[in-house]
C-alpha positions as CSV (number, residue, x, y, z in Angstrom):
1,M,98.2,68.4,97.2
2,E,101.3,67.9,96.4
3,I,103.0,72.3,97.4
4,N,102.6,70.6,100.4
5,D,106.6,71.0,100.5
6,K,106.4,74.6,99.8
7,L,103.7,75.6,102.3
8,E,105.5,74.1,104.8
9,D,108.6,76.6,103.7
10,I,105.8,79.0,103.8
11,K,104.5,78.0,107.3
12,R,108.2,77.4,108.9
13,R,109.0,81.0,107.6
14,W,106.1,82.8,109.0
15,E,106.9,81.2,112.6
16,E,110.7,83.0,111.9
17,I,109.4,86.1,111.1
18,G,106.9,86.2,114.3
19,E,110.1,85.3,116.3
20,Q,112.0,88.0,114.6
21,L,109.2,90.5,114.9
22,N,109.9,90.0,119.1
23,D,113.4,90.6,119.2
24,P,114.5,93.8,120.4
25,A,117.7,94.3,117.6
26,V,114.8,94.0,115.6
27,V,112.6,95.9,116.8
28,A,115.2,99.0,117.2
29,D,116.1,98.5,113.5
30,M,112.2,100.8,112.1
31,K,113.3,99.8,108.4
32,R,113.5,95.7,108.9
33,F,110.9,95.8,111.5
34,V,108.4,97.4,108.7
35,K,109.7,95.0,106.0
36,L,109.5,91.9,108.9
37,N,106.2,93.0,109.9
38,R,104.3,93.7,106.1
39,D,105.9,89.9,105.3
40,Y,104.4,88.6,108.3
41,K,100.6,90.0,107.6
42,E,101.1,88.7,104.2
43,L,101.8,85.1,104.7
44,E,99.5,84.6,107.4
45,P,96.2,83.9,105.4
46,I,98.2,81.3,103.5
47,V,99.1,80.0,106.9
48,E,96.1,80.1,108.6
49,A,94.2,78.4,104.4
50,F,97.2,75.5,105.4
51,K,96.2,75.1,109.0
52,Q,92.6,74.4,108.3
53,Y,93.3,72.2,104.8
54,K,95.2,70.1,106.9
55,I,92.4,69.4,109.6
56,V,89.8,68.8,106.7
57,Y,92.5,66.0,104.6
58,S,93.0,64.6,108.2
59,N,89.1,64.5,108.7
60,I,88.6,62.9,105.0
61,L,91.0,60.2,105.8
62,H,89.0,59.8,109.3
63,A,85.7,59.6,107.0
64,R,87.4,56.5,104.5
65,D,88.1,54.7,107.2
66,I,84.9,54.2,108.9
67,I,83.6,53.7,105.7
68,R,86.3,51.0,104.9
69,N,85.9,49.2,108.1
70,E,82.5,50.5,110.2
71,K,80.2,47.6,109.9
72,D,77.0,49.7,111.3
73,E,75.4,50.4,107.5
74,D,73.6,53.7,108.6
75,F,77.3,55.0,110.6
76,R,78.8,54.6,107.2
77,E,76.8,56.9,105.3
78,L,76.6,59.3,107.4
79,A,80.9,58.9,106.8
80,K,79.8,59.3,103.1
81,E,77.6,62.1,103.6
82,E,80.8,63.8,105.1
83,L,83.0,62.7,102.9
84,E,81.0,64.3,99.9
85,E,81.1,68.0,102.0
86,L,84.9,67.2,103.4
87,E,85.8,66.8,99.3
88,T,84.3,69.8,98.1
89,E,85.9,71.7,101.6
90,E,89.2,70.6,99.8
91,Q,89.1,71.0,96.3
92,K,87.8,75.2,97.2
93,L,90.7,75.2,99.9
94,E,93.3,74.0,97.3
95,K,92.0,76.1,95.2
96,D,92.0,79.2,97.1
97,I,95.2,78.6,98.7
98,R,96.6,78.6,94.9
99,M,95.2,81.4,94.2
100,M,97.2,82.8,97.5
101,L,100.4,81.8,96.1
102,I,100.9,83.3,92.7
103,P,102.7,86.5,93.8
104,N,100.6,89.8,94.2
105,D,101.5,93.2,93.5
106,P,104.2,94.1,97.0
107,Q,102.2,97.7,96.6
108,D,98.8,96.4,96.7
109,S,98.4,96.8,100.2
110,K,99.5,100.0,100.9
111,N,97.4,103.2,100.5
112,A,97.0,105.5,97.6
113,V,97.8,108.3,96.2
114,V,95.1,109.3,93.7
115,E,95.7,112.3,91.1
116,I,92.8,113.4,88.6
117,R,93.1,115.7,85.4
118,A,90.8,117.6,82.8
119,G,92.0,116.4,79.6
120,T,90.7,117.0,76.1
121,G,86.7,119.1,76.3
122,G,88.0,122.1,77.9
123,D,85.8,123.8,80.8
124,E,83.2,120.6,80.4
125,A,86.4,118.3,81.0
126,S,86.7,120.4,85.2
127,I,83.5,119.1,85.5
128,F,83.5,115.6,84.8
129,A,86.8,116.0,86.7
130,G,84.6,117.0,89.2
131,D,82.6,114.5,89.0
132,L,84.7,111.4,88.9
133,Y,86.5,113.4,92.7
134,R,83.1,113.1,94.1
135,M,82.8,109.2,92.7
136,Y,85.9,108.1,94.5
137,I,85.4,110.2,97.6
138,K,81.8,108.8,97.7
139,F,83.5,105.2,96.9
140,C,86.0,105.7,99.9
141,E,83.3,106.2,102.1
142,T,81.6,102.5,101.7
143,R,85.0,101.2,102.3
144,A,85.3,103.0,105.5
145,W,88.1,104.5,104.2
146,K,89.8,107.5,105.1
147,T,90.9,110.5,102.1
148,E,93.2,113.8,102.2
149,L,92.7,116.3,99.8
150,V,96.2,117.0,99.1
151,E,96.2,119.4,96.1
152,M,93.4,121.0,94.0
153,N,93.1,123.4,91.1
154,E,89.5,124.9,90.2
155,G,88.3,125.0,87.0
156,T,86.8,128.3,85.9
157,V,82.7,127.3,85.7
158,G,83.5,124.5,88.3
159,G,84.6,120.8,88.7
160,F,88.5,121.0,88.7
161,K,91.7,121.3,86.6
162,E,93.5,119.5,88.3
163,V,92.5,117.6,92.5
164,V,95.0,114.8,93.8
165,F,93.9,113.3,97.4
166,N,95.6,110.6,99.5
167,V,93.3,107.5,100.2
168,I,94.4,105.7,103.3
169,G,92.5,102.2,104.1
170,E,93.5,98.7,103.7
171,N,94.6,97.2,100.5
172,A,93.4,100.7,98.7
173,Y,96.5,100.4,95.9
174,G,95.1,97.2,95.3
175,I,91.6,98.1,94.8
176,L,92.0,101.9,93.4
177,K,94.9,101.0,90.9
178,F,92.2,100.0,88.2
179,E,91.1,103.3,87.7
180,S,94.6,104.7,86.0
181,G,94.1,105.6,83.1
182,V,91.9,108.2,80.5
183,H,87.6,108.2,81.2
184,R,85.6,109.8,78.3
185,V,82.0,111.4,78.9
186,Q,79.4,111.4,76.4
187,R,76.4,114.1,77.5
188,V,75.2,117.8,76.8
189,P,77.6,119.9,78.7
190,K,76.1,122.3,81.0
191,T,78.0,125.2,78.4
192,E,76.1,123.8,75.8
193,A,73.3,126.1,74.2
194,Q,72.0,124.1,71.8
195,G,72.1,120.5,73.8
196,R,74.7,119.2,71.5
197,I,76.2,115.9,73.0
198,H,80.0,116.7,73.8
199,T,83.0,114.4,74.3
200,S,85.2,115.6,77.0
201,A,88.0,113.5,79.0
202,A,90.0,113.6,82.2
203,S,93.0,111.2,83.1
204,V,93.4,109.4,86.5
205,V,95.9,108.2,87.9
206,V,96.4,106.2,90.9
207,L,99.7,105.8,92.5
208,P,101.1,103.7,95.8
209,E,101.9,105.8,98.5
210,A,105.3,106.0,99.2
211,E,106.5,104.8,102.7
212,E,109.7,106.7,104.8
213,F,111.1,103.6,104.7
214,D,110.9,102.8,100.7
215,I,112.6,107.0,99.5
216,E,115.3,108.5,101.8
217,L,115.2,111.1,100.9
218,N,118.4,114.1,101.5
219,E,117.2,117.3,102.8
220,K,120.0,118.9,100.7
221,D,118.0,118.1,97.6
222,I,114.9,120.0,98.4
223,R,114.0,124.0,98.2
224,K,111.3,124.4,99.6
225,D,108.8,127.5,99.5
226,T,105.7,128.9,101.4
227,F,103.0,130.9,100.1
228,C,99.6,132.0,100.5
229,S,97.1,129.6,100.5
230,S,93.9,130.0,97.7
231,G,90.0,128.8,97.6
232,P,88.5,127.0,100.4
233,G,90.3,127.7,104.1
234,G,88.4,130.4,106.5
235,Q,90.4,133.7,107.4
236,S,93.9,132.6,107.3
237,V,93.4,132.3,103.3
238,N,95.3,134.8,101.8
239,T,97.1,135.8,104.5
240,T,99.8,133.4,105.6
241,Y,102.4,132.1,104.5
242,S,100.9,128.3,105.1
243,A,100.9,126.5,101.6
244,V,103.9,124.9,100.7
245,R,106.2,124.1,97.6
246,L,108.6,121.3,97.1
247,T,111.4,121.7,94.5
248,H,113.5,117.9,94.1
249,I,116.1,119.7,92.4
250,P,118.1,116.3,91.4
251,T,114.8,115.4,89.4
252,G,113.1,118.8,89.0
253,I,109.9,117.2,91.0
254,V,107.5,120.0,92.4
255,V,105.1,119.4,94.9
256,S,102.6,122.2,96.4
257,C,100.3,121.4,99.0
258,Q,97.7,124.2,100.6
259,D,95.2,122.5,101.6
260,E,95.9,123.0,105.4
261,K,95.5,126.1,107.2
262,S,98.8,124.6,109.4
263,Q,102.6,125.1,107.4
264,I,103.5,122.4,109.1
265,K,100.6,120.2,108.3
266,N,100.8,120.9,104.7
267,L,104.3,119.9,105.1
268,A,103.7,116.1,105.9
269,K,101.1,116.2,103.0
270,A,103.7,117.5,100.3
271,M,106.5,115.3,101.7
272,K,104.4,112.3,101.4
273,V,103.6,113.2,97.6
274,L,106.8,113.6,97.2
275,R,108.2,110.9,98.1
276,T,105.6,108.9,96.7
277,R,106.0,110.4,92.8
278,L,110.1,109.6,93.0
279,F,108.8,105.9,94.2
280,E,106.8,106.3,90.8
281,R,109.6,106.3,88.9
282,E,111.5,103.0,90.7
283,Y,107.4,100.8,90.3
284,S,107.2,102.4,86.8
285,K,109.9,99.8,85.6
286,Y,108.6,96.8,87.6
287,L,105.2,97.8,85.6
288,E,106.6,98.2,82.2
289,E,108.5,94.5,83.3
290,I,104.7,93.2,84.6
291,A,103.6,94.5,81.7
292,S,105.7,92.5,79.3
293,K,104.2,89.5,80.3
294,R,100.3,90.0,80.4
295,K,99.1,90.7,77.1
296,T,96.2,91.9,78.4
297,M,97.1,94.0,81.5
298,V,93.9,95.6,82.8
299,S,95.4,97.2,86.0
300,T,99.1,98.4,84.7
301,G,98.7,99.2,80.7
302,D,99.8,102.7,79.3
303,R,98.1,105.4,81.5
304,S,97.3,107.1,78.8
305,A,95.3,104.4,77.5
306,K,91.1,105.2,77.5
307,I,89.9,102.6,80.2
308,R,86.3,103.6,80.1
309,T,83.1,105.7,78.4
310,Y,80.7,107.4,80.2
311,N,77.4,107.6,78.5
312,W,74.8,110.0,79.7
313,P,72.1,110.0,77.7
314,Q,71.8,106.3,77.5
315,G,73.1,106.0,81.4
316,R,76.2,103.8,80.3
317,V,79.5,103.0,81.4
318,T,81.3,100.7,79.6
319,D,84.8,100.0,80.6
320,H,86.8,98.8,77.2
321,R,90.1,96.7,79.0
322,I,87.5,93.7,79.6
323,N,84.2,95.0,77.6
324,L,82.1,95.1,80.0
325,T,79.1,97.9,79.6
326,L,76.5,98.5,82.4
327,Y,73.7,100.3,82.8
328,N,73.8,101.7,85.9
329,L,75.3,104.9,85.6
330,S,73.8,107.1,88.0
331,A,74.7,104.2,90.9
332,I,78.4,104.1,90.0
333,M,78.5,108.3,89.6
334,D,77.8,107.6,92.9
335,G,80.4,105.6,93.8
336,D,78.7,102.2,93.0
337,L,82.1,100.7,91.8
338,N,82.1,97.6,93.0
339,E,81.1,95.0,89.8
340,I,83.7,96.4,87.9
341,I,86.5,96.7,90.4
342,E,85.4,93.1,90.9
343,K,85.3,91.7,87.2
344,L,88.2,94.1,86.6
345,Q,90.1,91.8,89.9
346,T,88.4,88.9,87.7
347,A,90.3,89.0,84.9
348,E,93.5,90.1,86.3
349,N,93.7,87.0,88.6
350,A,93.2,85.1,85.0
351,E,95.6,86.8,83.9
352,R,97.9,85.9,86.8
353,I,97.3,82.4,86.9
354,K,97.8,82.2,83.2
355,T,101.1,83.5,83.7
356,E,102.1,81.7,86.0
357,L,100.9,78.4,84.6
358,E,103.0,79.7,81.3
359,A,106.3,80.0,83.7
360,E,105.8,76.4,85.2
361,S,105.3,74.6,81.2
């Protein structure tokens, strides 16, 4: 494999990081420690695959040596069979390693913040936003991801005008980022007396959760207001000032959280969302740069673009970015998004390979 030297360099870098992570001076510098630990975990799968590749390649050389020099015909036949299997495994490992070497979005491994807002369609749009929220919660459950409700504004006849929640889990952002965009629904609304099909929409924004080390916040730049919670929450609702509203004065960004009965917990959640919103301002520049290089971007295009249609009468879901149509609407609304996301990931990987090849040529 002609990229052996590059892989050896990666292995050496991985070993160096491992040594640094045991250095007390590095452990004391939390920001540096977090970054090195993340780098170590990202490089580890490449190093392990490279180790496996070297074992397979060594076995290939051994099998070829037997075929060349062994006089026992049965032994040589066994070596030929083994060689065929080893060469197939070598090709697969080469392909996997080349894919690993293509740079990922550095945010993919992070937790996610998901924001769903009702769009055109009045009450029906709010109901549909509620359906999307349930769909994502169910999907997160299948992945054993934890979800935390941050903020909600309920619709007048059900669903949500707006709902924001955190998703805590491995590669949550890297998987859910494909959901950013406008989702359109075609069905007979519950509010429609004459049975006519209406088209409504809701927008979904998925952001990588900004860690404490990504954004440095100055307390002097934040105005904190407290107010009484509203909605579900038990006896403390409307009686204690547990809800928190944060205003970032330099940017005007406002975040509120009232899901928890404790003001301290609401403040922690609100701070997390505020960091993420501020981080988004910088991250969007990165997305624009990547989108300019990939013509068919499936995950970082215009968030106002229509990405998917859910057609109730036909039981059909269509993802417009990759021209994928599935006729299992009820399963998808129950959280079965795996096939859609896998095909979107495949499309993105093809784009990444194409971009890499164009850069090399």
